[in-house]
SEBA-603709 format. One line per field, with one value per residue (C-alpha): residue in three letters; residue number from 1; y, x, z. Coordinates in pm, 1 decimal. Each point is the difference from the previous one (the first is absolute). Layout:
residues N
type	[ALA, ...] .
seq	[NUM, ...] .
py	[Y, ...] .
px	[X, ...] .
pz	[Z, ...] .
end
This chain:
residues 303
type	[MET, GLN, THR, GLY, GLN, THR, SER, PRO, TYR, GLN, HIS, LYS, GLU, PRO, GLN, ASP, ALA, LEU, ASP, ARG, SER, ARG, ARG, LEU, MET, GLU, LEU, ALA, LYS, SER, ALA, ALA, LEU, ALA, VAL, ARG, GLU, PRO, LEU, LEU, ASP, ALA, PHE, ARG, SER, ASP, MET, ALA, VAL, ASP, TYR, LYS, VAL, ASP, LEU, HIS, ASP, VAL, VAL, THR, VAL, HIS, ASP, LYS, ARG, ALA, GLU, ALA, THR, ILE, ARG, SER, PHE, ILE, LEU, GLU, ARG, GLU, PRO, ASN, SER, ALA, ILE, MET, GLY, GLU, GLU, GLY, GLY, GLN, ILE, GLY, ALA, GLY, ASP, ILE, GLN, TRP, TYR, VAL, ASP, PRO, ILE, ASP, GLY, THR, SER, ASN, PHE, ALA, ARG, GLY, LEU, ALA, PHE, TRP, CYS, VAL, SER, VAL, ALA, ALA, VAL, ILE, ASP, GLY, VAL, VAL, VAL, ALA, GLY, ALA, ILE, TYR, ASP, PRO, VAL, ALA, ASP, LEU, MET, PHE, SER, ALA, ASP, LEU, GLU, VAL, ALA, TYR, LEU, ASN, GLY, GLU, ARG, ILE, GLN, SER, GLN, ALA, VAL, PRO, ASP, GLU, SER, LYS, ALA, THR, LEU, ILE, THR, GLY, TYR, PRO, VAL, SER, ARG, ASP, PHE, ARG, PHE, ASP, GLY, LYS, SER, ALA, ALA, LEU, ALA, ASN, LEU, GLY, VAL, LEU, ILE, GLU, THR, PHE, SER, THR, LEU, ARG, ARG, PRO, GLY, SER, ALA, ALA, LEU, SER, ILE, ALA, HIS, VAL, ALA, ALA, GLY, TRP, ALA, ASP, ALA, ALA, ALA, GLY, PHE, GLY, VAL, ASN, ALA, TRP, ASP, VAL, ALA, ALA, ALA, THR, LEU, ILE, LEU, LYS, ASN, ALA, GLY, GLY, THR, TYR, GLU, PRO, LEU, THR, LEU, GLY, LYS, VAL, SER, PRO, GLY, SER, LEU, ASP, PHE, LEU, CYS, PRO, GLY, TYR, ILE, ALA, THR, GLY, GLN, GLY, ALA, ASN, TYR, PRO, VAL, LEU, GLU, GLY, VAL, ALA, ARG, SER, ILE, SER, GLU, ILE, ARG, ILE, ALA, LYS, VAL, ALA, GLN, THR, LYS, VAL, ALA, THR, ARG, ALA, GLY] .
seq	[1, 2, 3, 4, 5, 6, 7, 8, 9, 10, 11, 12, 13, 14, 15, 16, 17, 18, 19, 20, 21, 22, 23, 24, 25, 26, 27, 28, 29, 30, 31, 32, 33, 34, 35, 36, 37, 38, 39, 40, 41, 42, 43, 44, 45, 46, 47, 48, 49, 50, 51, 52, 53, 54, 55, 56, 57, 58, 59, 60, 61, 62, 63, 64, 65, 66, 67, 68, 69, 70, 71, 72, 73, 74, 75, 76, 77, 78, 79, 80, 81, 82, 83, 84, 85, 86, 87, 88, 89, 90, 91, 92, 93, 94, 95, 96, 97, 98, 99, 100, 101, 102, 103, 104, 105, 106, 107, 108, 109, 110, 111, 112, 113, 114, 115, 116, 117, 118, 119, 120, 121, 122, 123, 124, 125, 126, 127, 128, 129, 130, 131, 132, 133, 134, 135, 136, 137, 138, 139, 140, 141, 142, 143, 144, 145, 146, 147, 148, 149, 150, 151, 152, 153, 154, 155, 156, 157, 158, 159, 160, 161, 162, 163, 164, 165, 166, 167, 168, 169, 170, 171, 172, 173, 174, 175, 176, 177, 178, 179, 180, 181, 182, 183, 184, 185, 186, 187, 188, 189, 190, 191, 192, 193, 194, 195, 196, 197, 198, 199, 200, 201, 202, 203, 204, 205, 206, 207, 208, 209, 210, 211, 212, 213, 214, 215, 216, 217, 218, 219, 220, 221, 222, 223, 224, 225, 226, 227, 228, 229, 230, 231, 232, 233, 234, 235, 236, 237, 238, 239, 240, 241, 242, 243, 244, 245, 246, 247, 248, 249, 250, 251, 252, 253, 254, 255, 256, 257, 258, 259, 260, 261, 262, 263, 264, 265, 266, 267, 268, 269, 270, 271, 272, 273, 274, 275, 276, 277, 278, 279, 280, 281, 282, 283, 284, 285, 286, 287, 288, 289, 290, 291, 292, 293, 294, 295, 296, 297, 298, 299, 300, 301, 302, 303] .
py	[9332.0, 48.9, 290.7, -34.2, -214.7, 125.7, 1.6, -82.2, 358.6, 132.7, -241.1, 126.4, 357.9, 73.4, 374.1, 60.2, -219.9, 192.8, 337.9, -110.9, -142.2, 324.2, 199.8, -230.2, 32.9, 380.7, -52.0, -227.1, 244.2, 290.5, -197.5, -75.2, 360.1, 108.9, -133.3, 120.4, 313.0, -152.7, -290.6, 206.2, 223.8, -300.7, -165.1, 9.5, 172.0, -130.3, -233.3, -263.9, -356.0, -293.1, -366.1, -231.4, -379.6, 30.6, 237.3, -26.0, 124.5, 368.6, 253.7, 354.3, 254.7, 125.9, -329.0, 22.5, 361.1, -39.8, -302.7, 196.2, 281.8, -223.7, -183.1, 327.5, 129.4, -306.6, -39.1, 363.4, -24.3, -371.6, -108.7, -334.3, -123.1, -248.3, 60.5, -233.8, 172.0, -132.3, 186.8, 17.3, -309.8, -17.5, 254.7, 58.5, -235.5, 159.0, -166.9, 152.3, -165.3, 222.4, -117.8, 268.1, -9.4, 352.0, -54.9, -317.8, 4.2, 138.8, -114.9, 205.1, 298.3, -2.2, -18.3, 255.9, -233.1, 135.6, -315.1, -5.1, 77.5, 23.2, -270.3, 18.4, -249.1, -57.0, -335.9, -92.1, -369.3, -121.2, 202.6, 277.8, 277.0, 289.8, 73.0, 264.5, -27.4, 338.7, 59.1, 341.8, 59.8, -47.8, 132.8, -293.3, -112.6, -355.5, -67.6, -240.1, -16.2, -332.5, 48.0, 218.2, 57.5, 355.1, 187.6, 357.4, -15.1, -159.4, -343.6, -251.1, -322.7, -249.8, -138.7, -254.4, -132.1, -349.1, -176.2, -25.0, -4.3, 365.3, 98.2, 194.1, -163.1, 160.5, -220.1, 32.6, -378.1, -127.8, 181.6, -149.0, -164.5, -169.7, -150.9, -152.0, -118.1, -140.1, -54.6, 244.0, -218.6, -71.6, 373.4, 123.5, -254.0, 122.8, 353.8, -120.3, -155.6, 316.6, 227.3, -236.7, 0.1, 365.1, 283.1, 208.0, -79.5, 279.3, 17.1, 343.4, -89.3, 76.0, -248.6, 236.8, 239.8, -288.8, -138.0, 345.9, 35.0, -331.6, 140.7, 319.2, -212.7, 118.9, -351.3, -335.3, -198.1, 1.8, -282.8, -23.7, -256.3, 195.9, 259.1, 101.8, 115.0, 359.4, -34.5, -127.8, 46.1, 330.6, -133.5, -306.6, 213.0, 236.3, -263.4, -203.2, 312.7, 88.8, -330.0, -186.5, -330.5, -59.4, -353.4, -45.9, -266.5, -131.9, -122.3, -222.5, 297.3, 36.0, -242.3, -99.8, 227.8, 294.0, 354.4, 94.1, 319.2, -226.6, -234.6, 68.2, -74.9, 132.6, -2.6, 322.1, 36.0, 237.3, -55.8, -216.2, -172.2, -368.6, -74.0, -373.2, -3.5, 274.0, -195.9, -322.1, 145.8, 185.9, -290.7, -228.3, 214.1, 9.1, -377.8, -88.5, 231.5, -151.6, -359.8, 114.7, 142.1, -326.1, -202.7, 212.6, -59.6, -362.4, -18.5, 223.2, -244.3, -299.9, 139.4] .
px	[8225.8, -153.1, -222.0, -352.7, 108.6, -37.4, 301.3, -11.6, 102.7, -284.8, -251.0, 63.6, -151.5, -36.4, -52.1, 257.7, 250.6, -54.6, 30.3, 325.8, 136.2, -77.0, 180.2, 294.8, -1.6, 17.2, 290.7, 178.8, -54.6, 135.7, 308.5, 83.2, -49.1, 239.1, 290.0, -95.8, 224.0, 325.7, -32.2, -69.3, 300.0, 228.7, -138.4, 238.2, 261.8, 353.9, -65.4, 206.1, -131.4, 67.9, -84.8, -172.4, -9.5, 186.4, 57.9, -364.7, -133.8, 50.1, -60.1, 62.7, 0.3, -319.1, -181.7, 113.7, -90.5, -350.3, -78.2, 113.3, -235.1, -295.3, 51.9, 13.6, -314.9, -205.9, 105.3, -74.6, -355.5, -68.3, 196.4, -174.2, 215.3, 269.1, 209.3, 188.4, 217.8, 230.6, 303.3, -54.1, -190.1, -261.8, -75.4, -283.0, -264.9, -330.2, -319.0, 44.0, 279.6, 130.6, 212.4, 213.3, 211.4, 158.7, 107.7, -115.4, 206.9, 320.4, 217.8, -226.0, 21.2, 370.6, 52.3, -260.7, -263.5, -351.2, -159.1, 13.9, -246.6, -74.5, -226.2, -156.7, -254.1, -193.9, -82.1, -232.5, -45.3, 173.1, -239.5, 139.3, -247.0, 162.6, 274.0, 168.0, 250.6, 117.2, 194.5, 170.6, 120.0, -335.9, -168.9, -244.1, -154.1, -142.4, -183.2, -261.6, -218.8, -194.7, -239.8, 126.6, 315.6, 97.6, 232.5, 44.5, -324.3, -210.9, -123.1, 176.3, -98.7, 247.6, -61.5, 201.7, 10.3, -173.8, 249.3, 361.0, 129.6, -110.1, 83.3, 282.6, 189.7, 236.1, 254.6, 359.3, 56.6, 261.8, 264.4, 323.8, -139.1, -252.0, 293.8, 121.2, -336.1, -139.9, 312.1, 90.3, -131.3, -324.1, -47.2, 67.9, -232.0, -270.5, 61.9, -5.1, -348.9, -137.6, 158.3, -153.9, -343.3, -50.4, -41.8, 240.2, 228.6, 158.6, 259.1, -37.2, 136.0, -254.3, -242.0, -221.1, -24.3, -50.6, -295.1, -144.2, 7.9, -191.4, -258.3, -38.7, -34.1, 319.8, 149.8, -187.3, 209.0, 321.3, 189.3, 289.1, 214.4, 199.0, -215.5, -37.5, -295.7, 103.3, -8.1, -338.4, -216.9, -157.4, -15.6, -197.9, -291.3, 5.3, -7.7, -279.8, -214.6, 38.4, -143.3, 323.8, 123.9, 317.1, 128.9, 272.1, 280.5, 183.1, 311.9, 82.9, 105.2, -302.6, -265.1, -304.0, -297.9, 229.3, -142.2, 28.1, 208.4, 254.3, 55.0, 293.9, -160.7, -324.5, -206.4, -197.8, -254.7, -266.1, -377.5, -102.3, 353.1, 17.6, 372.5, 62.4, 357.9, 108.8, -175.0, 162.9, 355.1, -40.0, -145.9, 245.2, 298.8, -164.3, -60.5, 352.2, 146.8, -228.0, 125.9, 358.2, -37.8, -160.7, 277.2, 253.6, -177.4, -8.5, 372.5, 98.3, -192.9, 156.5, 341.3] .
pz	[10719.8, -340.9, -86.6, 133.6, 309.2, 357.1, 215.1, 365.8, 71.5, -214.0, 170.4, 344.5, -51.5, -362.7, 12.7, 263.9, -177.3, -321.8, 166.3, 160.3, -326.7, -180.9, 267.9, -28.1, -377.3, 29.6, 243.7, -247.3, -275.3, 206.8, 118.4, -362.3, -90.4, 267.8, -169.5, -359.1, -5.3, 135.0, -226.5, -308.7, 85.6, 27.8, -308.6, -305.3, 222.9, 60.7, 292.2, 172.7, -35.5, 236.0, -26.3, 247.5, -96.9, -332.0, -285.8, -103.0, 334.4, -4.4, 294.5, 32.6, 292.8, -138.5, 71.9, 351.1, 60.6, -170.4, 216.8, 318.7, -109.4, -57.1, 329.7, 195.5, -199.1, 80.7, 372.5, 71.3, -128.2, 89.0, 299.8, 17.3, -290.8, -75.3, -318.0, -220.2, -256.6, -260.4, 131.7, 371.2, 80.2, 260.3, 281.5, 231.3, 152.0, -89.4, -124.9, -350.1, -189.3, -288.2, -289.0, -157.5, -316.1, -22.8, -360.1, -184.1, -311.0, 153.7, -291.3, -234.0, 242.3, 28.5, -381.6, -98.7, -130.2, 80.5, 121.9, 383.8, 289.4, 368.0, 146.9, 343.9, 127.0, 326.0, 146.8, 280.4, 118.0, -310.1, -235.8, -232.2, 85.1, -176.7, -239.9, -224.7, -291.3, -115.4, -327.1, 76.7, -355.1, -168.8, 315.5, 15.4, 318.8, 5.7, 322.3, 166.7, 300.1, 82.5, -290.0, -277.3, -191.3, -121.7, -223.3, 83.6, 200.4, -284.6, 4.6, -227.6, -153.7, -147.1, -350.0, -164.7, -361.4, 33.1, -230.4, 125.0, -359.1, -28.7, 349.3, 169.1, 278.0, 252.1, 155.3, 142.1, -45.8, -34.1, 199.3, 121.9, 309.1, -226.8, -199.5, 344.4, 112.1, -336.9, -208.7, -272.7, -283.0, 164.2, 98.2, -353.7, -143.9, 230.0, -126.1, -350.7, 47.8, 141.1, -286.6, -248.1, 167.5, 73.0, -251.1, 218.1, 296.3, 197.3, 279.1, 159.1, 347.5, 283.9, 117.4, 177.2, -285.6, -248.4, 194.0, 34.9, -388.5, -28.8, 251.3, -216.2, -317.2, -160.4, 3.7, -4.7, 232.9, 226.7, 145.2, 251.0, 178.1, 251.4, 179.9, 362.1, 199.8, -27.9, -373.7, -48.5, 307.0, -119.4, -354.6, 83.0, 152.3, -286.5, -266.6, 166.9, 64.5, -359.7, -97.4, -83.4, 144.1, 207.1, 21.2, 256.1, -61.8, 300.4, -207.4, 295.4, 213.7, 208.5, 127.0, -211.8, 73.6, 111.7, -29.4, -371.9, 54.4, 188.2, -278.7, -224.1, -337.3, -160.5, -311.3, -39.5, -271.9, -96.2, -18.1, -282.7, -38.0, -105.0, -10.4, 20.5, -132.5, 263.2, 271.1, -109.3, -19.5, 330.9, 204.4, -153.2, 133.8, 339.1, 13.9, -117.3, 267.4, 259.2, -107.4, 24.3, 351.9, 106.5, -145.5, 172.7, 339.7, -60.0, -89.1, 303.8, 235.9, -157.8, 28.4] .
end
């Protein structure tokens, strides 16, 4: 859903829906703030680090503790909830589906780099109705209800440099899994095109916080090719309500037409952006991966 469009949820009872979304936004903000002090106490301390899928997928005990705190906080105040967290999976069966990332940017958090955040989003009937992204180090609270995006309680409006040759792009592409999916030479060639096209390219390491920076007008665009719903659900609403554009990419992993926050890839741009090279590179990556998935399915059936 782009800015200005009416969701099915909004259409049912506009004022009631808006009031509910504002209440859920405040709950999301409070849940994120509930883990501020323990996370700041742990940041830049001597902490143990574990790994999930591989050595590039870091997790700490602080992720797990923060998620447990957020779960309890939400369920105590909104029992009609179901919660999907990065660390603990899905619990509950309520009408409000929450997506929680207790630390988006765990590798940064574990090493002492101050670019990580807490992301909390509420979804009803497939529509993101409220979200909060909190940067504890900088004490920045990005949030959104169904109509407005905020930064520390003040409305924000995204603003991008029109020409991508003068713009700043945030992307984590490529990482090791992109080498596996796209081939190292092709992935590095894609990166080279983006480096040559944009004035500045940065790899800070948190999708949620990167998109929030685009919403605030501090960066012009962001792109990712390996995100989950808990990474981006809140960010999609914040960006759109700030006037930006969020283009989901299926990458062959979800069905065409899937909800945007369920897609593993994205292009996020601020208002006024016209970035044909970024769009071309990102869409090409998605299309090639879709074709490879289709080829694999054909080969599997033939075998």
